[in-house]
N, C-alpha and C positions, 0 to 999 in steps of 0.2 A: 768745544767738547760738550758744553752744556746743550747746545742746540742738537748735537748728535744724540745726546741721552735721551732728550725729549722726542726727537724724531724716532728713535728706537722704541720708546715707550709707546708712542702712538702707533707705530707699525705693529708692535706686539699686541696692543689692544684690538687693532684692526684685524689682525690674523686670528686672534681668539674669537672675535665677533664673527668673522667669516667661518670659521670652524663651527662655531655655535649654530649659525644659520644653515650650514650644510647638515649639521646633525638634526635640526628641526625639520628641514626639508626631507631628509631620509626618513625621519618618523612620520611626517605626514603622509609620505608615499606608502610606508608600511600600513598605517591606519587606512588609507584608501583602498589598498589591495585587500586588506582583511575585511573591510566593510563589504567590498564586493563578493568575497567569498561567504561572508555571513548571509548576504541577501540571497546568493545562489542556494545555499544550504537551507535556508528558511523557505525558499520556493519549492525546493525538492521535498522537504519535510511536509509542507502543507499539501502538496499534490499527492504524496504517498498516503497521508492521513485521510484525504478525501477518497481515494481509491480503496483503502482498507474499509472505510465506512460504507461505501457502496457495495463492496464484496460481502461484507457482513450482512447487509441488508438482503442481498441477493441469496446468500447461503440461508438465511433464516426463511425466506420465501421457498427455496428449493426443499428445505427440510419439512416445511409444512405440506408442500405438494407431495413429497415422498410419503409422508404418513397417510395423506388422503389416498394415494395410489396403493399403498400397502393394504388399507382397509378395503378398497374396492377389489383388489386381487384376492383377498381372503374371502370376500362375499362371492366373487365369481368362482372361486375353488369349491365353496360349499354348493353354490348353484350347479356346478358341473357335477359333482358327486350325487347330488339328488336326481339330477337329469340322468345320470348314468344308470343309477339304480332303477329308475322308471323305464328306461330303454331296455335294460337286461331283463326286466320283469315282463315287458311287452314282447320282446324278442323270444323269450322262453314260452310265453302263452301261444304265440304264433307257431313256433316249432311244435308244440304239443298239438295244436289244432291240425297241422299238416300231417301229423302222424296218425291221426284218427281216421 
């Protein structure tokens, strides 16, 4: 009986040790999976942050170009109006000359 009790005690300790090692193994697996997901999320975050920074730089350059083009368009509109006035004046003078 005594040997049976000791055997049962050893068997119980072995079973609990086995269950504990299975728990640790499952936890290690969970940590490994979570680490993989963390690394993937970090790479995605870093790539998107780089992309946002590049697009912000490009947007700033485009805004500067837009402002330059707006100024040029305003200058061109002024030149057009001045040229139109000169043309209309010259055209009127020509028409007046033809009528004489």
